[in-house]
mmJSON file of the N, C-alpha and C atoms, coordinates in Angstrom:
{"data_MODEL":{"atom_site":{
"group_PDB":["ATOM","ATOM","ATOM","ATOM","ATOM","ATOM","ATOM","ATOM","ATOM","ATOM","ATOM","ATOM","ATOM","ATOM","ATOM","ATOM","ATOM","ATOM","ATOM","ATOM","ATOM","ATOM","ATOM","ATOM","ATOM","ATOM","ATOM","ATOM","ATOM","ATOM","ATOM","ATOM","ATOM","ATOM","ATOM","ATOM","ATOM","ATOM","ATOM","ATOM","ATOM","ATOM","ATOM","ATOM","ATOM","ATOM","ATOM","ATOM","ATOM","ATOM","ATOM","ATOM","ATOM","ATOM","ATOM","ATOM","ATOM","ATOM","ATOM","ATOM","ATOM","ATOM","ATOM","ATOM","ATOM","ATOM","ATOM","ATOM","ATOM","ATOM","ATOM","ATOM","ATOM","ATOM","ATOM","ATOM","ATOM","ATOM","ATOM","ATOM","ATOM","ATOM","ATOM","ATOM","ATOM","ATOM","ATOM","ATOM","ATOM","ATOM","ATOM","ATOM","ATOM","ATOM","ATOM","ATOM","ATOM","ATOM","ATOM","ATOM","ATOM","ATOM","ATOM","ATOM","ATOM","ATOM","ATOM","ATOM","ATOM","ATOM","ATOM","ATOM","ATOM","ATOM","ATOM","ATOM","ATOM","ATOM","ATOM","ATOM","ATOM","ATOM","ATOM","ATOM","ATOM","ATOM","ATOM","ATOM","ATOM","ATOM","ATOM","ATOM","ATOM","ATOM","ATOM","ATOM","ATOM","ATOM","ATOM","ATOM","ATOM","ATOM","ATOM","ATOM","ATOM","ATOM","ATOM","ATOM","ATOM","ATOM","ATOM","ATOM","ATOM","ATOM","ATOM","ATOM","ATOM","ATOM","ATOM","ATOM","ATOM","ATOM","ATOM","ATOM","ATOM","ATOM","ATOM","ATOM","ATOM","ATOM","ATOM","ATOM","ATOM","ATOM","ATOM","ATOM","ATOM","ATOM","ATOM","ATOM","ATOM","ATOM","ATOM","ATOM","ATOM","ATOM","ATOM","ATOM","ATOM","ATOM","ATOM","ATOM","ATOM","ATOM","ATOM"],
"id":[1,2,3,4,5,6,7,8,9,10,11,12,13,14,15,16,17,18,19,20,21,22,23,24,25,26,27,28,29,30,31,32,33,34,35,36,37,38,39,40,41,42,43,44,45,46,47,48,49,50,51,52,53,54,55,56,57,58,59,60,61,62,63,64,65,66,67,68,69,70,71,72,73,74,75,76,77,78,79,80,81,82,83,84,85,86,87,88,89,90,91,92,93,94,95,96,97,98,99,100,101,102,103,104,105,106,107,108,109,110,111,112,113,114,115,116,117,118,119,120,121,122,123,124,125,126,127,128,129,130,131,132,133,134,135,136,137,138,139,140,141,142,143,144,145,146,147,148,149,150,151,152,153,154,155,156,157,158,159,160,161,162,163,164,165,166,167,168,169,170,171,172,173,174,175,176,177,178,179,180,181,182,183,184,185,186,187,188,189,190,191,192,193,194,195],
"type_symbol":["N","C","C","N","C","C","N","C","C","N","C","C","N","C","C","N","C","C","N","C","C","N","C","C","N","C","C","N","C","C","N","C","C","N","C","C","N","C","C","N","C","C","N","C","C","N","C","C","N","C","C","N","C","C","N","C","C","N","C","C","N","C","C","N","C","C","N","C","C","N","C","C","N","C","C","N","C","C","N","C","C","N","C","C","N","C","C","N","C","C","N","C","C","N","C","C","N","C","C","N","C","C","N","C","C","N","C","C","N","C","C","N","C","C","N","C","C","N","C","C","N","C","C","N","C","C","N","C","C","N","C","C","N","C","C","N","C","C","N","C","C","N","C","C","N","C","C","N","C","C","N","C","C","N","C","C","N","C","C","N","C","C","N","C","C","N","C","C","N","C","C","N","C","C","N","C","C","N","C","C","N","C","C","N","C","C","N","C","C","N","C","C","N","C","C"],
"label_atom_id":["N","CA","C","N","CA","C","N","CA","C","N","CA","C","N","CA","C","N","CA","C","N","CA","C","N","CA","C","N","CA","C","N","CA","C","N","CA","C","N","CA","C","N","CA","C","N","CA","C","N","CA","C","N","CA","C","N","CA","C","N","CA","C","N","CA","C","N","CA","C","N","CA","C","N","CA","C","N","CA","C","N","CA","C","N","CA","C","N","CA","C","N","CA","C","N","CA","C","N","CA","C","N","CA","C","N","CA","C","N","CA","C","N","CA","C","N","CA","C","N","CA","C","N","CA","C","N","CA","C","N","CA","C","N","CA","C","N","CA","C","N","CA","C","N","CA","C","N","CA","C","N","CA","C","N","CA","C","N","CA","C","N","CA","C","N","CA","C","N","CA","C","N","CA","C","N","CA","C","N","CA","C","N","CA","C","N","CA","C","N","CA","C","N","CA","C","N","CA","C","N","CA","C","N","CA","C","N","CA","C","N","CA","C","N","CA","C","N","CA","C","N","CA","C","N","CA","C"],
"label_alt_id":[null,null,null,null,null,null,null,null,null,null,null,null,null,null,null,null,null,null,null,null,null,null,null,null,null,null,null,null,null,null,null,null,null,null,null,null,null,null,null,null,null,null,null,null,null,null,null,null,null,null,null,null,null,null,null,null,null,null,null,null,null,null,null,null,null,null,null,null,null,null,null,null,null,null,null,null,null,null,null,null,null,null,null,null,null,null,null,null,null,null,null,null,null,null,null,null,null,null,null,null,null,null,null,null,null,null,null,null,null,null,null,null,null,null,null,null,null,null,null,null,null,null,null,null,null,null,null,null,null,null,null,null,null,null,null,null,null,null,null,null,null,null,null,null,null,null,null,null,null,null,null,null,null,null,null,null,null,null,null,null,null,null,null,null,null,null,null,null,null,null,null,null,null,null,null,null,null,null,null,null,null,null,null,null,null,null,null,null,null,null,null,null,null,null,null],
"label_comp_id":["MET","MET","MET","ASN","ASN","ASN","ARG","ARG","ARG","ILE","ILE","ILE","TRP","TRP","TRP","LEU","LEU","LEU","VAL","VAL","VAL","GLY","GLY","GLY","GLY","GLY","GLY","VAL","VAL","VAL","LEU","LEU","LEU","ALA","ALA","ALA","ILE","ILE","ILE","LEU","LEU","LEU","VAL","VAL","VAL","GLY","GLY","GLY","ILE","ILE","ILE","VAL","VAL","VAL","PHE","PHE","PHE","PHE","PHE","PHE","PHE","PHE","PHE","GLN","GLN","GLN","GLY","GLY","GLY","THR","THR","THR","GLY","GLY","GLY","LEU","LEU","LEU","LEU","LEU","LEU","LYS","LYS","LYS","GLY","GLY","GLY","SER","SER","SER","SER","SER","SER","MET","MET","MET","THR","THR","THR","GLY","GLY","GLY","GLU","GLU","GLU","THR","THR","THR","PHE","PHE","PHE","TRP","TRP","TRP","LEU","LEU","LEU","TRP","TRP","TRP","VAL","VAL","VAL","GLY","GLY","GLY","LEU","LEU","LEU","VAL","VAL","VAL","LEU","LEU","LEU","ILE","ILE","ILE","VAL","VAL","VAL","VAL","VAL","VAL","GLY","GLY","GLY","GLY","GLY","GLY","VAL","VAL","VAL","VAL","VAL","VAL","VAL","VAL","VAL","PHE","PHE","PHE","ARG","ARG","ARG","VAL","VAL","VAL","SER","SER","SER","ARG","ARG","ARG","SER","SER","SER","ALA","ALA","ALA","ARG","ARG","ARG","ARG","ARG","ARG","PRO","PRO","PRO","SER","SER","SER","SER","SER","SER"],
"label_asym_id":["A","A","A","A","A","A","A","A","A","A","A","A","A","A","A","A","A","A","A","A","A","A","A","A","A","A","A","A","A","A","A","A","A","A","A","A","A","A","A","A","A","A","A","A","A","A","A","A","A","A","A","A","A","A","A","A","A","A","A","A","A","A","A","A","A","A","A","A","A","A","A","A","A","A","A","A","A","A","A","A","A","A","A","A","A","A","A","A","A","A","A","A","A","A","A","A","A","A","A","A","A","A","A","A","A","A","A","A","A","A","A","A","A","A","A","A","A","A","A","A","A","A","A","A","A","A","A","A","A","A","A","A","A","A","A","A","A","A","A","A","A","A","A","A","A","A","A","A","A","A","A","A","A","A","A","A","A","A","A","A","A","A","A","A","A","A","A","A","A","A","A","A","A","A","A","A","A","A","A","A","A","A","A","A","A","A","A","A","A","A","A","A","A","A","A"],
"label_entity_id":["1","1","1","1","1","1","1","1","1","1","1","1","1","1","1","1","1","1","1","1","1","1","1","1","1","1","1","1","1","1","1","1","1","1","1","1","1","1","1","1","1","1","1","1","1","1","1","1","1","1","1","1","1","1","1","1","1","1","1","1","1","1","1","1","1","1","1","1","1","1","1","1","1","1","1","1","1","1","1","1","1","1","1","1","1","1","1","1","1","1","1","1","1","1","1","1","1","1","1","1","1","1","1","1","1","1","1","1","1","1","1","1","1","1","1","1","1","1","1","1","1","1","1","1","1","1","1","1","1","1","1","1","1","1","1","1","1","1","1","1","1","1","1","1","1","1","1","1","1","1","1","1","1","1","1","1","1","1","1","1","1","1","1","1","1","1","1","1","1","1","1","1","1","1","1","1","1","1","1","1","1","1","1","1","1","1","1","1","1","1","1","1","1","1","1"],
"label_seq_id":[1,1,1,2,2,2,3,3,3,4,4,4,5,5,5,6,6,6,7,7,7,8,8,8,9,9,9,10,10,10,11,11,11,12,12,12,13,13,13,14,14,14,15,15,15,16,16,16,17,17,17,18,18,18,19,19,19,20,20,20,21,21,21,22,22,22,23,23,23,24,24,24,25,25,25,26,26,26,27,27,27,28,28,28,29,29,29,30,30,30,31,31,31,32,32,32,33,33,33,34,34,34,35,35,35,36,36,36,37,37,37,38,38,38,39,39,39,40,40,40,41,41,41,42,42,42,43,43,43,44,44,44,45,45,45,46,46,46,47,47,47,48,48,48,49,49,49,50,50,50,51,51,51,52,52,52,53,53,53,54,54,54,55,55,55,56,56,56,57,57,57,58,58,58,59,59,59,60,60,60,61,61,61,62,62,62,63,63,63,64,64,64,65,65,65],
"pdbx_PDB_ins_code":[null,null,null,null,null,null,null,null,null,null,null,null,null,null,null,null,null,null,null,null,null,null,null,null,null,null,null,null,null,null,null,null,null,null,null,null,null,null,null,null,null,null,null,null,null,null,null,null,null,null,null,null,null,null,null,null,null,null,null,null,null,null,null,null,null,null,null,null,null,null,null,null,null,null,null,null,null,null,null,null,null,null,null,null,null,null,null,null,null,null,null,null,null,null,null,null,null,null,null,null,null,null,null,null,null,null,null,null,null,null,null,null,null,null,null,null,null,null,null,null,null,null,null,null,null,null,null,null,null,null,null,null,null,null,null,null,null,null,null,null,null,null,null,null,null,null,null,null,null,null,null,null,null,null,null,null,null,null,null,null,null,null,null,null,null,null,null,null,null,null,null,null,null,null,null,null,null,null,null,null,null,null,null,null,null,null,null,null,null,null,null,null,null,null,null],
"Cartn_x":[18.12,17.092,15.683,15.882,14.949,14.621,15.532,15.363,14.36,14.666,13.737,12.32,12.212,10.662,10.054,10.802,10.61,10.101,10.623,10.507,9.251,9.111,7.865,6.601,6.747,5.638,5.188,6.388,5.849,5.137,5.861,5.072,3.552,3.483,2.202,1.129,1.712,0.762,0.33,1.422,1.193,0.35,0.525,-0.29,-1.692,-1.957,-3.301,-3.814,-3.392,-3.832,-4.335,-3.661,-3.984,-5.374,-5.337,-6.504,-7.45,-7.458,-8.7,-9.248,-8.56,-9.15,-9.562,-9.142,-9.425,-11.069,-10.881,-12.247,-13.276,-13.117,-13.952,-14.499,-13.808,-14.292,-13.446,-12.559,-11.968,-10.887,-10.209,-9.196,-9.463,-9.717,-10.199,-9.198,-9.727,-8.639,-8.319,-9.219,-8.772,-9.999,-10.113,-11.113,-11.283,-10.608,-10.673,-11.6,-11.6,-12.552,-14.076,-14.342,-15.576,-16.083,-15.097,-15.21,-14.988,-15.975,-15.591,-14.677,-14.446,-13.391,-12.066,-11.641,-10.478,-10.289,-11.453,-11.735,-11.196,-11.666,-11.105,-9.752,-9.439,-8.024,-7.055,-7.283,-6.845,-6.455,-7.829,-7.63,-7.023,-6.807,-5.902,-4.59,-4.252,-2.691,-2.255,-2.945,-2.869,-2.451,-3.472,-3.267,-2.032,-2.202,-0.896,0.302,0.613,1.864,2.093,0.982,1.312,1.668,1.136,1.716,3.094,3.723,4.903,5.766,5.573,6.324,6.379,5.277,5.333,6.219,6.163,7.079,8.461,8.852,10.453,10.573,9.888,10.459,10.496,9.968,10.089,11.105,11.503,12.851,13.977,14.054,15.04,15.524,14.607,14.706,15.102,14.898,15.363,16.879,17.521,18.878,19.265,20.299,20.638,21.407,21.036,21.491,22.219],
"Cartn_y":[-5.59,-5.458,-5.874,-6.39,-6.736,-5.556,-4.729,-3.353,-2.494,-2.425,-1.567,-1.917,-3.504,-4.014,-3.75,-3.913,-3.716,-1.971,-1.071,0.024,0.571,-0.002,0.008,-0.47,-1.494,-2.099,-1.201,-0.935,0.083,1.259,1.901,3.172,2.881,1.845,1.329,1.34,0.762,0.716,1.968,2.868,4.405,5.023,5.046,5.887,5.072,3.968,3.308,3.679,3.821,4.276,5.923,6.757,7.974,7.864,7.071,7.229,6.602,5.459,4.768,5.92,6.609,7.444,9.013,9.175,10.14,9.88,8.481,7.995,7.801,7.438,7.359,8.93,9.841,11.263,11.709,10.673,10.937,11.902,11.974,12.845,13.684,15.162,16.082,16.877,17.593,18.595,18.482,17.526,17.225,16.933,16.875,16.774,14.816,14.238,12.777,12.617,13.571,13.209,12.683,11.871,11.332,10.551,10.361,9.651,8.172,7.123,5.865,5.018,5.512,5.086,5.161,6.166,6.183,5.185,4.966,4.164,2.707,2.285,1.001,0.759,2.041,2.103,2.086,2.436,2.549,1.048,0.49,-1.275,-1.756,-1.593,-2.334,-2.24,-1.003,-0.408,-1.088,-0.953,-1.688,-3.306,-3.99,-5.392,-5.745,-5.123,-5.32,-5.181,-4.151,-3.546,-4.469,-5.014,-5.933,-7.272,-7.761,-8.852,-8.768,-7.768,-7.18,-7.446,-6.759,-7.021,-8.224,-8.929,-10.323,-11.148,-11.277,-12.015,-11.489,-10.205,-10.045,-10.204,-10.271,-10.601,-12.178,-12.769,-14.253,-14.849,-14.051,-14.626,-13.91,-12.869,-12.361,-13.423,-14.397,-15.234,-16.502,-16.877,-18.145,-18.089,-19.216,-19.195,-19.432,-18.706,-18.946,-19.91,-20.785,-22.12,-22.187],
"Cartn_z":[-4.722,-5.371,-4.454,-3.664,-2.627,-1.851,-1.342,-0.663,-1.574,-3.109,-3.799,-3.674,-3.912,-3.487,-2.381,-1.394,0.087,0.28,-0.368,-0.153,-0.916,-2.222,-3.065,-2.476,-1.617,-1.019,0.024,0.886,2.148,1.678,0.343,-0.032,-0.797,-1.153,-1.579,-0.385,0.523,1.853,2.34,2.376,3.02,2.223,0.786,-0.226,-0.062,-0.034,0.164,1.186,2.123,3.553,3.432,2.785,2.583,1.724,0.775,-0.447,0.221,1.09,1.864,2.818,3.656,4.533,3.75,2.451,1.788,1.323,0.889,-0.041,1.221,2.456,3.581,3.945,3.502,3.983,5.295,6.091,7.228,7.195,5.831,5.539,4.486,5.048,4.436,3.413,2.422,1.961,0.399,-0.273,-1.577,-2.283,-3.565,-4.458,-4.168,-3.677,-3.476,-2.385,-1.425,-0.301,-0.354,0.119,0.075,-1.273,-1.9,-3.329,-2.965,-3.235,-2.765,-3.667,-5.005,-5.963,-5.206,-4.357,-3.771,-2.665,-2.024,-1.106,-1.59,-2.42,-3.324,-3.717,-4.329,-4.793,-3.702,-2.774,-1.556,-0.915,-0.749,-0.184,-1.172,-2.566,-3.363,-3.405,-3.126,-2.825,-1.61,-0.368,0.771,0.481,-0.038,-0.186,-1.058,-2.445,-3.081,-2.447,-1.682,-1.084,0.138,0.786,1.672,1.146,0.082,-0.538,-0.99,-1.501,-1.963,-0.726,0.436,1.641,2.123,2.203,2.719,2.023,0.61,-0.298,-0.192,-0.272,0.21,1.372,2.483,3.785,3.942,3.088,3.211,2.296,1.218,0.333,1.136,2.024,2.357,3.707,4.228,5.286,4.678,3.465,2.929,2.514,3.016,2.591,1.211,0.799,-0.777,-1.102,-2.103,-2.674,-3.858],
"occupancy":[1.0,1.0,1.0,1.0,1.0,1.0,1.0,1.0,1.0,1.0,1.0,1.0,1.0,1.0,1.0,1.0,1.0,1.0,1.0,1.0,1.0,1.0,1.0,1.0,1.0,1.0,1.0,1.0,1.0,1.0,1.0,1.0,1.0,1.0,1.0,1.0,1.0,1.0,1.0,1.0,1.0,1.0,1.0,1.0,1.0,1.0,1.0,1.0,1.0,1.0,1.0,1.0,1.0,1.0,1.0,1.0,1.0,1.0,1.0,1.0,1.0,1.0,1.0,1.0,1.0,1.0,1.0,1.0,1.0,1.0,1.0,1.0,1.0,1.0,1.0,1.0,1.0,1.0,1.0,1.0,1.0,1.0,1.0,1.0,1.0,1.0,1.0,1.0,1.0,1.0,1.0,1.0,1.0,1.0,1.0,1.0,1.0,1.0,1.0,1.0,1.0,1.0,1.0,1.0,1.0,1.0,1.0,1.0,1.0,1.0,1.0,1.0,1.0,1.0,1.0,1.0,1.0,1.0,1.0,1.0,1.0,1.0,1.0,1.0,1.0,1.0,1.0,1.0,1.0,1.0,1.0,1.0,1.0,1.0,1.0,1.0,1.0,1.0,1.0,1.0,1.0,1.0,1.0,1.0,1.0,1.0,1.0,1.0,1.0,1.0,1.0,1.0,1.0,1.0,1.0,1.0,1.0,1.0,1.0,1.0,1.0,1.0,1.0,1.0,1.0,1.0,1.0,1.0,1.0,1.0,1.0,1.0,1.0,1.0,1.0,1.0,1.0,1.0,1.0,1.0,1.0,1.0,1.0,1.0,1.0,1.0,1.0,1.0,1.0,1.0,1.0,1.0,1.0,1.0,1.0],
"B_iso_or_equiv":[0.0,0.0,0.0,0.0,0.0,0.0,0.0,0.0,0.0,0.0,0.0,0.0,0.0,0.0,0.0,0.0,0.0,0.0,0.0,0.0,0.0,0.0,0.0,0.0,0.0,0.0,0.0,0.0,0.0,0.0,0.0,0.0,0.0,0.0,0.0,0.0,0.0,0.0,0.0,0.0,0.0,0.0,0.0,0.0,0.0,0.0,0.0,0.0,0.0,0.0,0.0,0.0,0.0,0.0,0.0,0.0,0.0,0.0,0.0,0.0,0.0,0.0,0.0,0.0,0.0,0.0,0.0,0.0,0.0,0.0,0.0,0.0,0.0,0.0,0.0,0.0,0.0,0.0,0.0,0.0,0.0,0.0,0.0,0.0,0.0,0.0,0.0,0.0,0.0,0.0,0.0,0.0,0.0,0.0,0.0,0.0,0.0,0.0,0.0,0.0,0.0,0.0,0.0,0.0,0.0,0.0,0.0,0.0,0.0,0.0,0.0,0.0,0.0,0.0,0.0,0.0,0.0,0.0,0.0,0.0,0.0,0.0,0.0,0.0,0.0,0.0,0.0,0.0,0.0,0.0,0.0,0.0,0.0,0.0,0.0,0.0,0.0,0.0,0.0,0.0,0.0,0.0,0.0,0.0,0.0,0.0,0.0,0.0,0.0,0.0,0.0,0.0,0.0,0.0,0.0,0.0,0.0,0.0,0.0,0.0,0.0,0.0,0.0,0.0,0.0,0.0,0.0,0.0,0.0,0.0,0.0,0.0,0.0,0.0,0.0,0.0,0.0,0.0,0.0,0.0,0.0,0.0,0.0,0.0,0.0,0.0,0.0,0.0,0.0,0.0,0.0,0.0,0.0,0.0,0.0],
"pdbx_formal_charge":[null,null,null,null,null,null,null,null,null,null,null,null,null,null,null,null,null,null,null,null,null,null,null,null,null,null,null,null,null,null,null,null,null,null,null,null,null,null,null,null,null,null,null,null,null,null,null,null,null,null,null,null,null,null,null,null,null,null,null,null,null,null,null,null,null,null,null,null,null,null,null,null,null,null,null,null,null,null,null,null,null,null,null,null,null,null,null,null,null,null,null,null,null,null,null,null,null,null,null,null,null,null,null,null,null,null,null,null,null,null,null,null,null,null,null,null,null,null,null,null,null,null,null,null,null,null,null,null,null,null,null,null,null,null,null,null,null,null,null,null,null,null,null,null,null,null,null,null,null,null,null,null,null,null,null,null,null,null,null,null,null,null,null,null,null,null,null,null,null,null,null,null,null,null,null,null,null,null,null,null,null,null,null,null,null,null,null,null,null,null,null,null,null,null,null],
"auth_seq_id":[1,1,1,2,2,2,3,3,3,4,4,4,5,5,5,6,6,6,7,7,7,8,8,8,9,9,9,10,10,10,11,11,11,12,12,12,13,13,13,14,14,14,15,15,15,16,16,16,17,17,17,18,18,18,19,19,19,20,20,20,21,21,21,22,22,22,23,23,23,24,24,24,25,25,25,26,26,26,27,27,27,28,28,28,29,29,29,30,30,30,31,31,31,32,32,32,33,33,33,34,34,34,35,35,35,36,36,36,37,37,37,38,38,38,39,39,39,40,40,40,41,41,41,42,42,42,43,43,43,44,44,44,45,45,45,46,46,46,47,47,47,48,48,48,49,49,49,50,50,50,51,51,51,52,52,52,53,53,53,54,54,54,55,55,55,56,56,56,57,57,57,58,58,58,59,59,59,60,60,60,61,61,61,62,62,62,63,63,63,64,64,64,65,65,65],
"auth_comp_id":["MET","MET","MET","ASN","ASN","ASN","ARG","ARG","ARG","ILE","ILE","ILE","TRP","TRP","TRP","LEU","LEU","LEU","VAL","VAL","VAL","GLY","GLY","GLY","GLY","GLY","GLY","VAL","VAL","VAL","LEU","LEU","LEU","ALA","ALA","ALA","ILE","ILE","ILE","LEU","LEU","LEU","VAL","VAL","VAL","GLY","GLY","GLY","ILE","ILE","ILE","VAL","VAL","VAL","PHE","PHE","PHE","PHE","PHE","PHE","PHE","PHE","PHE","GLN","GLN","GLN","GLY","GLY","GLY","THR","THR","THR","GLY","GLY","GLY","LEU","LEU","LEU","LEU","LEU","LEU","LYS","LYS","LYS","GLY","GLY","GLY","SER","SER","SER","SER","SER","SER","MET","MET","MET","THR","THR","THR","GLY","GLY","GLY","GLU","GLU","GLU","THR","THR","THR","PHE","PHE","PHE","TRP","TRP","TRP","LEU","LEU","LEU","TRP","TRP","TRP","VAL","VAL","VAL","GLY","GLY","GLY","LEU","LEU","LEU","VAL","VAL","VAL","LEU","LEU","LEU","ILE","ILE","ILE","VAL","VAL","VAL","VAL","VAL","VAL","GLY","GLY","GLY","GLY","GLY","GLY","VAL","VAL","VAL","VAL","VAL","VAL","VAL","VAL","VAL","PHE","PHE","PHE","ARG","ARG","ARG","VAL","VAL","VAL","SER","SER","SER","ARG","ARG","ARG","SER","SER","SER","ALA","ALA","ALA","ARG","ARG","ARG","ARG","ARG","ARG","PRO","PRO","PRO","SER","SER","SER","SER","SER","SER"],
"auth_asym_id":["A","A","A","A","A","A","A","A","A","A","A","A","A","A","A","A","A","A","A","A","A","A","A","A","A","A","A","A","A","A","A","A","A","A","A","A","A","A","A","A","A","A","A","A","A","A","A","A","A","A","A","A","A","A","A","A","A","A","A","A","A","A","A","A","A","A","A","A","A","A","A","A","A","A","A","A","A","A","A","A","A","A","A","A","A","A","A","A","A","A","A","A","A","A","A","A","A","A","A","A","A","A","A","A","A","A","A","A","A","A","A","A","A","A","A","A","A","A","A","A","A","A","A","A","A","A","A","A","A","A","A","A","A","A","A","A","A","A","A","A","A","A","A","A","A","A","A","A","A","A","A","A","A","A","A","A","A","A","A","A","A","A","A","A","A","A","A","A","A","A","A","A","A","A","A","A","A","A","A","A","A","A","A","A","A","A","A","A","A","A","A","A","A","A","A"],
"auth_atom_id":["N","CA","C","N","CA","C","N","CA","C","N","CA","C","N","CA","C","N","CA","C","N","CA","C","N","CA","C","N","CA","C","N","CA","C","N","CA","C","N","CA","C","N","CA","C","N","CA","C","N","CA","C","N","CA","C","N","CA","C","N","CA","C","N","CA","C","N","CA","C","N","CA","C","N","CA","C","N","CA","C","N","CA","C","N","CA","C","N","CA","C","N","CA","C","N","CA","C","N","CA","C","N","CA","C","N","CA","C","N","CA","C","N","CA","C","N","CA","C","N","CA","C","N","CA","C","N","CA","C","N","CA","C","N","CA","C","N","CA","C","N","CA","C","N","CA","C","N","CA","C","N","CA","C","N","CA","C","N","CA","C","N","CA","C","N","CA","C","N","CA","C","N","CA","C","N","CA","C","N","CA","C","N","CA","C","N","CA","C","N","CA","C","N","CA","C","N","CA","C","N","CA","C","N","CA","C","N","CA","C","N","CA","C","N","CA","C","N","CA","C","N","CA","C","N","CA","C"],
"pdbx_PDB_model_num":[1,1,1,1,1,1,1,1,1,1,1,1,1,1,1,1,1,1,1,1,1,1,1,1,1,1,1,1,1,1,1,1,1,1,1,1,1,1,1,1,1,1,1,1,1,1,1,1,1,1,1,1,1,1,1,1,1,1,1,1,1,1,1,1,1,1,1,1,1,1,1,1,1,1,1,1,1,1,1,1,1,1,1,1,1,1,1,1,1,1,1,1,1,1,1,1,1,1,1,1,1,1,1,1,1,1,1,1,1,1,1,1,1,1,1,1,1,1,1,1,1,1,1,1,1,1,1,1,1,1,1,1,1,1,1,1,1,1,1,1,1,1,1,1,1,1,1,1,1,1,1,1,1,1,1,1,1,1,1,1,1,1,1,1,1,1,1,1,1,1,1,1,1,1,1,1,1,1,1,1,1,1,1,1,1,1,1,1,1,1,1,1,1,1,1]
}}}
């Protein structure tokens, strides 16, 4: 189950990075380019994905009791 959460967290980070760069206008080619809404959505996805990856990695190191 941890592997699913880890993959989901990494995907959220990657999608967040794409959204962030589209929101800033650095990644062109869609209707999202230059829209600040997508910049903020990207930042939220990066943070949420980072928290998920951090928590999964911490729980994987903890010995099971």
